[in-house]
N, C-alpha and C positions, 0 to 999 in steps of 0.2 A: 359532394366530395368533402372529406374532413381533413384537416391538417392543423398544425399548431398555428396560432394566430401570430401575425408579424407586428412587431413594434415599429413605430415611426423611426426613420432614419435621419440623421443630420443633413445628409446631402440633398434632402427634399428642398432646401433653401437655395440651392445653386440656381443660377439662371438656366433656362432651357437651352438645349442645343438646336442647331440647324435653323434658328430664327423663328421657330414656331412658338407662339405665345400659348402656354398651357397653364400658367399660374396667374392669379390676379383677376381672373374672370369668374363670374358667378358659376358658370358651368364647370370650370376647372376645380373650383372649391368644393362644389357638390360631388364631383367624381372622387376627389381625394378624401372627402368625408365618408363616402360609401366604401372606398377601399379600406379605410381605417377600421370599419366595423365588420367587414367580411373576414371569415377565417378560411384559410385554404385558397387554392387557385380557382378562378372562375373565368369563364369566356366573356368576351366583350359583350355578347348578347345577354348573358346573365347579369352583368354589371349594369348594362343599359336597362334591363327590366327592373332591376332594384332601384335605379334612379327614377324611373317612371313611377314605380309603386310609391316612392316618397314624394311624388308630386313635381318632380323636376322635369322641365321641358328641355330636353337635350336630345339632339339626333344621334343615331347610331354611328354615322360617319364621324361626328365630333368625338364620340367616345373612342372609336378606333384611332383617330388622329392623336388624341391626348395620350392614350395608352402607348402608342408607338414612341412618342417623344419621351414620355416618362420612363419607358423601358431603356431607350438609348442613354438617358441620363442616369440610369441605375437607381431610379427612385421606385420602380416597381419591378418585380421579378416577372419574367416571361419564360414559360416553357411550352413545348409542343407535346401534346398527349400522343398516345400511340396512333390515333387516327389522323394526326397532323394539325389538329386545331391548336391555336395558341391560347394559353390560359395565363391569367395575371393574378398577382397579389401584391400588396404593399410590401416593399423590401424590408426584411428584418435586419439585414446587415449591409454595411457599406462595401464597396469594392466588388471586383469580379469574383463570382463563385458559381458553383453548379448545384444541381439538385438530384437526389435519389427519391423517386416517387413510387409509391405502392400502386401496383396495378389493380389491386382488390378494393382498397378503401380510399385511395387518393392521397393519403398522408404523404407529406414531402419533408425532406431533411435537407438543409443546406450543407454542402461539403466543399472543402477546398480541394483543388485538383492540380497540385504542383507538377505532377508528372504529365498531366494533360496540357498544362501551360507550356512546359518545356518541349513537349512533342509537337504542339501546334507551331511554336516558333521555329523549331528545327525544320519541320516539313515546309513551312512557308519560305524560310531562308533558302533551302535547297532549290525551291522553285523560283527564287529571286524576288519574292514578295516582301514588302515591309508594311508597317502599320497594320498588323494582323489582328483580327478579332475572330471569335469562334463561338459556337453554341454547342453544348454537349447535354443531352438528356439521358439520364439513366433510369431505367425502370426495373422493378423487381417486386418482391412480396415482402412486406414488413414482418418482423417477428410475431406480432399479435395475430395477423392474418395467417401467417404460415402455421402457427400452432393451433389456430382454429380449424384449419383444413387437415390437420394431422390425424 
């Protein structure tokens, strides 16, 4: 899957949430190093395989745990592909955002969704919910793939 590469984000230095230690360990450092070199979104299995290829001895469960915490901390982007699998990449921007991902080539573009944010807050408030979070994945065909198929 190809996509634009992500630049490191300043929020990577924040302490991890939920009490799970993901930084400061050899395994966490190796994971962040791999994420820093991969372009586009990748599954936990692909990231694990790359770690193993580089000689790192890290378990798949550890990779999943670290990716989950890093995603909650917004240090990595996480999206679900059309099959429902979660894919990850090092976050290119800080703060909450969404992605539009090409079904053909996998290219992903970060987008703000102010209307989505307002809608989620309104729907949650109408149901009496507070402290709302949400995930939105948008899939389509990017311009280069669309013109190649024309």
